[in-house]
N, C-alpha and C positions, 0 to 999 in steps of 0.2 A: 503494501501499500505504498503512495506517495505520501509524503510528510509535508505538510503545509504550515505546521506551528513548528518553531523554536523554542527550545527551552533552555534557560540561562540558570545554572546553580551559582548563585551568589555566593563565594565563600568568603571575598571582603578582606578582613583580616584577622578572621578567626583562628587563622594558624598561629596567631601570637607570636610570628616572628622565626617560625620553625620550618624550615625547608621540608624534614621528614614527616611533619603532622599537615604541610600542604600537601602534600602526596599521597598522603590517606584519605584527606577529604576529596580529591580529586578522583581515587578509587573508588569510594562510595558513590561519588553523583554519576558516574560513568554505569558502574552497578545498577543503580535507581534508573539509567535510561535518559540522561540528560544530553542535550548536543554540546552544550559548553561549558566551560566553566570561566568564573570571571574573579579576578582577585582587584586588590586596591593598589595603586602605587602613589605615595608619598614622599616629597622632600619637604620633611616637618619644619626645616627652619623658613621654609617658604611659605608652606600651606596653613599652619598656626599663627594664628593672629600675636603679635608680640606680646599686648598684654597677658596672654593665656601662657607664656613660657613657664614662668616660675609659680602660677596657681598650681592647688591641688587638682586632680580630677574632680570633676562634680558630683560623681559618685564613687566613694572609695570602695564599693564592690566590684568594680570594674575595672580598677586602675593596676596598672602594669608599669608602675614608676611613680616618685615621690613628688614630681610635678607632671603638667599635662603634656609637658615638651619631652620630657623623661617617657611617659607613656608612648607617645607617639612614636618617639624613636625605637622602642624596645618592640613594637609591632612590625616594624617595617622590614621589607625585604628589598637586596640592591638588585641593581640590574642585572647583575649576572644570575645570581639567585630566580630571578624572573625567568632568565633565559634557560636555565635547568629546566624550570616549571613548564616551558612551553614546549621544551624537548619531550617530557614526559607524557605531556598531554597528546602530542605527535605520536609518542609511541603506542600510547594504549588505546590510540582512537578516538579523542575528544578534543574540542575546539578550546584552546586555551584565549582569553582576553582579560583585560586589566581596564580598570577605569584611572584616569590621571586626573591629579588635584591640584598640579602647579605647571611652570615649565620646563624645571629640569626635568621631570618625570615625565613628561610629554614628549621631550627630546629623546629620552631613554628609550622609552616605550615604542618610539616611531622607529628606531635603528631595530626593534626587533622584528618588526613588520606583521603583528599577528592579525588576523582575520579583520578583527573591528576593532577600534578603542572606544570607549565610554567617557563621555562628561557627565559627571553627576550633577544631580540638582543641587548642590552646591557651589557647582562652576559655571552653571550654564549661562551666567553673566560674562564669562572670559570669553570673548571674542578672539583676544588672540591665542588661546590654546585651540580654538577650532580653527581656526585660519591655519594654525601650523601643521596642526594633521590634515586638512585639506590641500595644503600646499606643498606638503614635503613628504608625502605618503599615498599609496593607493589603498591604504586600510578604509574599511568601511567607518563609520561615524554614527554612534549611536548616543543619543542625547535625552537626559529625562528632564522633564518639565516641573517637578517638583520645586518649590519655594518660589512660585512667580505667581505674580497676577495676571489679570490677563492682556493688559498693557505690554509688560515685560514679557509676555510669552510671545505676544505680535510682534514685537520687535525681534525677539530671537528667531521667530518664524521668516521674517522680511530677510533676516542675516543670512540665514542658512539658504534661501532661494537665491541670492545673490553668490554663494559661494558653490551651490549643487543647484542648477536650475532645474533639473528633471529629476531631483531626488534619487538619482540613482546609488547614491552611496551612503544614503543617509535611513537612519532608523528614530524615530520620535516616541519616546515614550511618555504616557499619561502615569502621573506619578504621585502620593501624598506622602510627603518625608514626614514621618514620624515612625516610633519604636516602642510598642506598635501601634498598627491604625485600625480603631474601631470601623465597624461597617458602615457607621452611618458618615463616616469623614472618605471613604472611598473615591464617592464622586465618579463612577464609572461611565453617565454620560459625557463626560469630558471627551472619550473618545472620540463620541461621534462629532461635536464640537470642534476638534480639531482636524476631524476629517472635511467639514465641509470649508473650515477655516483655510486650509490650505490649497484644496480644489477652488475657491473661490479665487484666491493669490494666483494659483496658475492660471485660471482663465483670463486675468488681468493681463499678467504677463503673456499669453498666448503659447503656454507649452502646457506639455503635457504632464500631467500627477502621475509620478510613480510610489507615490505616499505608501508607506510601511510604518505601520503602527505596532507598537508596544505596551505593556503593562506590566511596571515594577510592582510588585504586591508586597507592602509591607504589614498586611493585615494578618488575618486568622484563617482556619481552614483552607480547604481546595476546590471550595466551589465557585470563588469569583473569579477563576481565571476562565473556565466554560462560558460565562457569561461575557467576559471582556473579548473572547472569542467571538461571538455573535454580533457584538458590537464593533469589529472588525480588527483587534489587534491579531499579530502572528507572531509576534516576540515576546516569551514570555519569562521575566527575571523574577527568582525569589531567592530569598536569601536560604544558605542550605548550610546545615551542622551536624556532628555525628551526635550531640547529645545536647537538647534543651535547655538543661542544668547548666552548663558549660558557661564558667565566668568570663563572659563579654556582653556588651549591650545588644547586641545582634541577633543573639538566641534567642530572644522572645517573640520574636518575629520569623524565624527559622522554622525551615520543616527537617527533619529527619529522614534518612533513605527512603521509610518505608512511605511516609508521609509525601515525598516528592514522586517515589514510585505511582502511588495511586493519582496523584497530581496528572502524570504523565499518560498514564492508563485511560483517566476521565477524556484529556484532551483527545486522544488518540482517537476513542471511541466516539467523541463528538464529529469529528472528522468524518466518520464513516456514516454517521446517523442523518447528518445534514445534506446527504445524496439525495438530488431528486428521484422521484419514484418512476420507475421504468413506463415506457406506453403501454406494454403488456403485461397482463397479471404474473405478479411473482411467482415463483416457483412456492414458496412457502405460504403463500395463500391459496393456490392453485389445490395444493393438498387439502386444505380446510374446505375450499369451495366442493370440492368433488364428495366430501365426506358429509358435510353440513346442509347442500341447498338441497332442497327435495326436486 
């Protein structure tokens, strides 16, 4: 069966700076059926605001350092370590990707040439990072729209179309940035709003829209991805971890292996279930017709 939905297991920084743990999480995501694993790449000296360097982590339960800067440094992997993870992904047959949070990290990951690079919600205002990826690589660019109001999102859409007029390299994600997000804050109808907004912009520019929509879900359960699929999403990013009690801020909105496996099962079932009914009576109904009709 042809797969239409791409499922991305967001490992983020839950490897806590350990390559062996990162590899184990990649392996678990592959076993669950994920298409892609995604990490985070930061240079904390650039991506952490200076006023936070010497402050403690706001929630000491999840701290891996005496200060917030030390915490962020302890959770980082180097460019060489990301290259090791990319090679491992290729070896076991799953796609590697990462989000980038600053100029140095963007340049380092562009050198690795992954299939795509993610701009997280916290950085979707950084047109310099967006432009660098478009201008200096052939990588796809995935962008989350969390943390924006509609005016800011419209400016982002306009800039994207200036760089990728036919949207051939770009995937736009609807996202509510919280950890975790309650159901009433998921706002899934934004997927249809984003689709119509891009169509209108493309019509005004007299270009064809190849808009690809994604849904980055920081919520609960596994029911929302199928709903987002029906609303047009085809890329699904979900935080992933080996144990939801693990000491990390992402754990509460993550799925473990069995949860991710069930989510993927339901998406694949939905892809089949949404097929149109054939003109002729299907075999499964013909059997009952022959038995039940007088």
